[in-house]
N, C-alpha and C positions, 0 to 999 in steps of 0.2 A: 352419969348413966346415959343421958341422951346422946352425948358425944360417942360413946362406945356403941350405941345402937346404930348411929349414922355410919360409923366406920364398918361395922359388920354388914349392914345392908349394902353399902357401896362395894365391899369386898365380894359379896355374893352376886351383885348386879352385873359386874364386869364379866365374870366367867359365864354367867347365863346369857348375856348378850352375845358373847363370842360363840358359844355353843349353838344358839338359835340361828346365827347367821349362816351356818353350814360350812364355814371356812376354817374348820379346825384341822390343823396339821396332824398327820399321823405317819408313822414309819411303815414302809412296805418294801419287801424284797422282790425286785422286778427281774424277769428274764427278758432282756432286750434282744438276745439272739440265742436260740436253742442249740444244744449239741445236735449237729445235723450231718447227714452223709447222703451222698447221691452217687449212683452208679450209672454211668453213661455208656450206652450200647449203640452200635451202628445198625443200619437196616438188616445186616446179616446176623444180628444178635451177638456180635463180637465186641469186646471192650474198645472204646475210643479213647486213646491217650492224648494228652496235651490239649484238652478241651477247656476253654475258659468258662468257669462256673462262678456265678455271682449269687450271693445270698443277700437279699434286700430286706431290711428291717424298716417297717412303717408303724405308725401308731395313730390311734384315735385319741382325742377327738380330731376330726377333720381328715383322717386317713392319709396324712403326709408321710413321705419317705423321711426317715431319720438318718440312716446311714446304710452303707453296703460294704461287704467284704468279698473279696474274690480270691480264687486259687485256681490251680490247673489240675485236671484229672491225671492220675498216675497211669502206668502201663496197664493196670487192671481196670481202668475206667472209673476209678473211685476218687471222689473229692470229699474232704471232711472239713468241718468247721467246729470250733470249740464254742461252748456257751459263753455268753457275756451276761453276767448278773451283777446287780449292785443294790445296796440299800439306798432308798430315796425317801424324801419327805414329800408327801402329797397332801392335798386338802380337797375335800369334796366341794366341787363347784357346780354351778348350774349345768355345765356341759359334761360333767362326769369326770372320772379319773383317766389317766393315761393307760391305754390298753394296746399292747404290741401285737402285730401279726407279720407274717413273713412270706416271701415269694422267691422262686428260683428264676434265674435267667441263665441259659446255657448256649454258648455259641462256638461254632467251629466251622472254618472255611469248608465249603462243599456240602454243608448240611443246613437245613432250615433251623432258625433259632427257636429254642424251646423256652417258653415263658409260662409261668402260672400267674393268675390274677386273683389270688385269695383276698378276702376282706375280713376273715376271721381266723384267729390262731388255730382253732380246731380243724380247719381245712388244710393246714400245712402238713405235708408228708415229710417228716424228718429222716426217713430212711427210703427216699425215693429211688426208683429204678426206672430209667427212661430209655426210650429207643428213638434215636434221631432219624429223621427222614432226609434223604438226599434232596438238595435244593439250594436256594440262595440264602446265604446267611446275612444277618444284619446285626449291628452292634448292640450290646446290652446297655450301652451308655445312652441310648436314645429311647424316648417314650413314643416318638413318632415312627410310623412305618417308613420304609425307605422311599425317597423321592423317585419319581420316574426319571429316566435319563433325559437330559435336555437334547433337543434336536439341533444339530448344526445346520447352518444355511445350505450346506451342500446336500444333506440328506432330506431336506424338506421338512 
């Protein structure tokens, strides 16, 4: 009888220890990239074709970029992205679970680069309509603003 009692108490102690540690794995269906559409217009409110459009997926904790997908706008100025969702196994940790958020980066030669700096999924506009302004473009591949041109010895 005492052996049976020890086995039962051990069998209960192990799951209780795991549950109290907070590291219990659980299944979750994550949206890592939403269905999204953006319409790109020029300063004259006309569609801008062949614009490079990048959808950047980042996640917390730490707010790091996870991946990015890019496409080009069509003759109607529209670029679309399909959702990426998957079942994952997560566990509650001290820093919390993985939470995704998204940003746009749109570039076209002759126009200022358009970027969003969202930190929350709720701030992302998945049916964005933007109007580019004439100006200097910079690459969506860079987190840094463009460097000032170097002066040559002839120009001082």
